[in-house]
N, C-alpha and C positions, 0 to 999 in steps of 0.2 A: 666690345670694342677695345682694342688695346691701342692707345694712341701714344706714340713716341715721337718726341720732338727734340731738336737740338738745342735745349736749354738746361739749366742747372736744376730744374724742378722734376725732371723725369729721368728715367734710366733707359739704356740702350737695349736693344735685343741682340743677342749674339747668335748668328746662324753658323753653327759648326758642322763638321764633316759628317756626311750621312751616305746616301746612295744604297746600293744593294746590300753592302756590308756594314750597315750602320751599328750593328751589335758589336762590332770591334771597338766602338768608340764610347759606348755607353753602358753603364751598370746601374743597379739600383743604388741610388744615393750619391752618385758622382758622375762626371764626365772627364775623361782623360783621353788625350791624342797619343796612341801608342807608337805613331811613326812607322806603321808597318804597310805592306801592300804598296810600297812605293810612294806613299803620301808623305809630304813635307811636314814636319811637326812645328807648330807655332813656337816661337821663342818664349822664354819666361817672361819678356817684357810684355808680349801680347797677353798671355794669361794673367799677368798681374793687374792688367786693366779691368778684369772681370771683378765686379764688386757685389757683395751681397745685395739682394733686391732686384738685380739685373735679370731680365728675362733670357732664357737660353733655349735654342731650338735645334734639333737635329734635321737637317735639310735633305731633301732627295736630289738626285740627279736633275730633276726638273726645276731647279731653284729659280732659274730664269726662263720662263717658257709662257709667252703670250700674256705677260702681265700677271702671272700667278706663281706662287711658291708652294712646292709640295713639302710637307712637313711630317716627319715620322713620329716625333715625340717633342714635348715642350715642357718647361719647368721654370723654377725660380732658383737662382743661386742663392745659397745660404752661408758658404764659407769658401775662401780661397786657401788652398793648401800649400802655396808657395811659402818658404823656399824648400820645404821637405820634398815635394814632388809636384809635377806640372799637371794639376788637376784642381777641379772645384767640386764642392759638394752641392748637390742639386735636389730639390724636391720636384720629382717629376710627377705631372699631373696625369699622364696617361701614356700607355704603351701601344704600339700598333697590334692589331689582332687580325689583320688580313694581308694581302699582297699589295694593297694600295696605301699611300700616305694617309694619315689621319685627316689632315685638312689640306683643302685647296685654298690658299690664302690670297685674297684679292688685294692689290696694291692700289689705293685710291687714286685713279686718274694718272698713274705714272707709267711710262715705259721703262722699265728698271734696266739700268746698265751699270757698269763698273763705277761710273761717276757718281752714282747715288750712294755708294758706300764710302764711309770715311777713309777705310784703307782695306786692302786685301793682302793676303799672304799665302804663299804656296802655289803649286800649279793649278789646283782646282778649287781655289778660294777655301782653304782648310778652315780658316776662322774668320769671320766678318763681323763688324760692328756697323749697324745702320740706324739712321734716325728718321726714316720714313715711316709714315702712318699705316699700320697693319690693321685690317678688319678680319677677324677670325669668324668663320661660318658658325662654329659652336662657342658658347660662352665659356671662358676659362676661369674657374673658381680659384680664388687665392687659397694657397695651402695655409693650414693652421698649425703652426709648430707646437702649440699647447695642447693639442688633441690628446686626451688622456687615454685613448684606445685605438692607436693606429693599427691597421692591419699588418700581419707579419709578412708583408711584401716589400719591406724596406729595412734597413739597418735599425732604424728607430723602432719599427714593429717587432723585430726579432728580439730586441733588448726588452721591450715593454712585455713581450709575451713570456718572459721568464729566462732569457739568456743572460748569464753572468760574465761573459767575456768582455774584454775591452772592444770599444767601437772600432779601434785600429785593426785588431785581430779579425773582426768580422769583414770589414772592408778589404783586408788583404786576401781572405779567402774568396771573396766575390771576384776581386780582380784577378786572381791566379786562375779562378775557374773560367773567367771570360777569355783569358789568354791561352791557357794550357788545354782547356776544354775538359779535362779530367782531373778530379781530386779524390783523395781518400781521407776520411776522418778516422783516425785510430786512437785507442786509448782503453783505459780499463772498464769493467762493468759499471754502469750508472753514470758515465761521463756526459751523457746526452748526445751521443753520436747519431742515432736515428732521428731524433727530435730535431737536432740542428740540420741535418742533411735535408730533410724535407723543407724546412723554412729557408734554407739557402736556395733550394730549387724555386720555391715560390717568389723569392726576391729577384732571383735571376730573370724569370719570365714576367714578373711585374703583377702577378695576381695569383690567386688560388685557382688552380685549373687541373682537373684530373686527366683532361686530354693531352696536356703538354707536360705534366709531371707524373711520371708512372713508376711506382715502386715495385720492386721485385726482390726476393730473398733467394740467395744461393743456398744450396744444400748438397750433401755428399751424392745424391742421385742425379743432380742437375747435369745435363750434357749439352754438347753442341747442338744436337737435334732439338732439344727443348727450348734453347735460347736463341739460336739463329734460324735454322731450317732443318727439317727432317721429315721422314715418311711417317704417315699416320693412317690407321685403318679408316676407310670410307664406309659409307652406310651400305654399299652394295657388296661388301666383301673385299673390294680392292683397296689398294694403298694409294695415297695421294700425298703430294708434296705440300707441306703446311709451313708457312712462315712463323717463326717465333717472335716473341715480344720485341726483341731488339730490332729485327729486320722490319717489323711493322712500324716501330718508331722511326726508323730511317726513312721508310716510304712517306710517312705523313710529313716529316720535316722537309723532305724533297719537294713535296707539293706546296709548301708554304715556307719559302725561303726567308721571308721577313719576320717569322716567329722563332722562338726558342723552345727546344724540346729537351727534356731532362729525364734520364733513367737514374733512378735511385736504387742502388743495389745494396741491400743489407747483407751483412756478413759475406763480403765478397771473397774472403778466403776460407768459407766453410766448404765450398765445392773446390774444384780444380779449375782456377781462372784460365790458364793456358788452354786447357782442353775445351772449356766451355766457349771461349771466345773465338778460338780457331784463327782463321785469317783476319777476323776483326781486330785481333790484338795489334797487327801491323797498321791497319786502317785507322786505329784510334789516334795515332800521332797527329798533332795539330797541323804539321806541315804536309800531310798526306790527304787533307779533307778536299780533294779535287778530283773531277772525273778522270784527269790523266793518271790518277793513282789507283783506279779501280782494279779489282781483282775478281777472279772467278770463285765462286763458292764451291764447297765441297759437294753440294747437291744443286747443280745449276739447273734452271728450267730450260735453257736452250744452250747450244754450243757457243753462242756469242754473248751470253749474258755476263755482265761484269757489274760489280757493286762497289761503291765507296760510301764513306760516311760524310754527310754534308757538314759544313762548318757550324750549322745551327744546332747540332746535336752535343749534349753535354752529358757527362757521366759522374755521379757522386756515389762513391762507395763508402761503407763503413766497415771497420776491421776491429774485432775483439782480440787483443793480443794475449788475454789471459787463459783462453780456452786451449788447453794442451791437445785437443783433438783436431784443431784446425790446420789446414795445410799452410806451409810456408810459400810466401809470395816470391816468385822468381824475379831475376833482375830485368827481364824483358817487360814484364808488367809494371815493375817499379818505374822504369824509365819513362813510361807514358802517363804516369800520374804524378800530381803534386800532393804530397803527404803533410797532413797537419795532425799534430798531437793535441788531444783533448786531455786535460787534467781535471781531477777532482776540484771544483771551483767554489770554495766556501770563502767567506769574508764579508765585508760590509755590504756589498751590493746584494749578495745572496740573502743576508740577514733582513735588510730592508725589504725586499721583495716578498719572502715568506711571511714577515711580520705583517706587512700591509695587506696580503691576500688571504691570510688564515687567522690572524689575530694572536699568533703565538708571541709571547713577550720577547723583546730583544735579548734580554739577560738570559733567558732560557736558551735561545738560539746560539749565543755566544758560548754556552757551556757545552752544548751539542758540538759546536764547531771545534772547540778545544779537545774534546774526547776523540772525535774522529780524526782530527790531524794527528793526535799522538798514535792512534791506531794505524793510520797510514804510514807514519814514519817507521813504525815497527815493522810493517809489511815490506816496505821499500828496502829496510835495512837487512832483511832476512835473505841470505844468498840463495836459498832454495826457491824463493819467490821472485821479488823485485817490484819495481814501480807499476808494472802492468796489472798487479794484482790488488791494487788499492781499491777502496771503497768509494764509488763516485757520489757526487752530491745529489743525484737523482733519488737515491734511497731516502734522503731526509728532506725532500722537496715536494709537499703535497701538491695536488692538482689545484689550479687557481679556483677560487669560489668555495673551496671546502673549509669550512670553519672548524678549528681544532679547540674544542673546549677544555680539553684536559691534556696538556701538552705531554705530561709525565706518561700518562697511559699511551698516548700516540707513539711516543719514541720507544717505550717498552715493546710495543706490538711490532714496530719496525725492526727492532733488533732481534726479536724472537723469530720472526717469520721471514725476513729478507737478509739481514746482515749476518746473523749467526750461521745459517746454512752456507753462506759464502765463505765464512771463516772456517767451518769444518771441511769444506772442500779445499781450500788453501792448505790447511794443516791437516790433510787426511791421514798422515802417518804420525801425527802428534796431537791428538784430541785434547791433551791437557793444556797446550798453548792455546788452542781455541777456546776452551773454557775459561781461561784466565782472561783473554782478551774481551770476551762477552761480558765477564764480570766487571771488568774496568769500565766498559761502556755504560753499565747501569748503576754501579755502586754510588750511593749518595744522592741519586736523582730525586 
C-alpha cells in the first residue's frame, strides 16, 4: 500500500506522460519530457516541484478509466536536475515486459476526475501531482541506493560494473539513444566499446535480455542478404526467401510495441554499411519510424509488401578507427547516427576500481597510468598514427574477481602479449621505435 495524503509528512505521486509512446519520455535512471509528438512540455516551475523521495509513475492512456489507473513504470525520484536540464533522476523499480501496463491501480472509493488533482498542465495531463490514496496490486520495494552490486541495467550499475566514464557522459549517451534511436561508439582498441555498447543496451531495455538485445558483428563478407533478407537453399533443393537478423528484430518489435529492442553491431565499418543496410539506411532515421514511410524491400514476399522500422528499435554500433583495413563510413550513415568518442580512461576512478577488485596497490597502478599516458601521448603526437592508435585502458583492466598476487609479473605479461604486438603493428615500418616504447613501459618496474 502506498498511502499519499496532503500533509507535510508524505510525498506526492507524480503521474507523467505515457501512453503507447511511453519510451520517448523515460530512460534508465531518468525521466525527461522531450516535448515531441505534439505534447506540451511542463514548465521548469512544474519540474522544480518534484523532490527527492517523491514517487513517479508513467501513466497509460487509461489513466482515468472506471476508477483505475494504468501504469507502465514506477519509481522514486532521487535528484532534480534543474537548472541544467528539465529532468529528474529516477530509480525505476520495473519496466513493462508486455503489451499491457504493469499495474491496474485501484483508487480507494473515489471516482477520479480533474478535481482530484492539485493541478494539471498540457493537453493530455502531461504532468500531474495527486494526493489521493493509491493501492498497488503488487508490493513496491523501496530501492536501496547503497546496494554494493546493482545490476548493469542502470547508470549506477554500469559504473559499478567497471565503467570509468563520468555519470553525465553515460546519461547523455542513453538520452541521445532514446531520441536519435541510433548511436555509434568509436575509439582506439581497448577503449571498452563493445563492453559499453552491451551495457547501454541492457540499461535501455531495463534488464539483461537476449531476446531484446541482440549482438551481431559486421565483416567484409557480410551482405544485405545476410543482414536483411535473401535467398537460401532449402532442404528439397529449392531456394527460399529467409529474413535476416535485422528484419527478425523488426518483426519482434512490431509485435511488442511497448518493449525496446536493440541491435548491437560490433565493428560496424568492418563491412560495407551502406550495402549491408540497403533501404534500411533510409528507414533508420528517427523521423521515418512510421508506417507512412514504409518501403519495398529488395526481395519482397509480395508485390504489396512494405516495411518500416518501428520506433522501439534501436541500433548501437562500435567502430575501431585504428584498423587500416576497415571501410570509411559515408555521410549518409553518419547522418543517421549520433557518434561518441571513447578515450583511454585512466585516472582515480580506474585505479580505485582495479585496486578494489584485484588487490593491486594504488601506487603501482599510478605508475602504470603514468607510463601508459606517456606512451599514448607519443602515439598521438606521431603524424603517421594519431589519437586513434592509442592504447586503451582495457589492456590493463583485469576481469573483476581476479586476484593479482604479483602486479609486476601481471603487467609484464600484459605488455609482452597484448600491448607490444599492438606497438609493432603501429610502427610496422619502424620496429626500433616499438622496441624503445616497450622498454619504457617495463624499465624499472
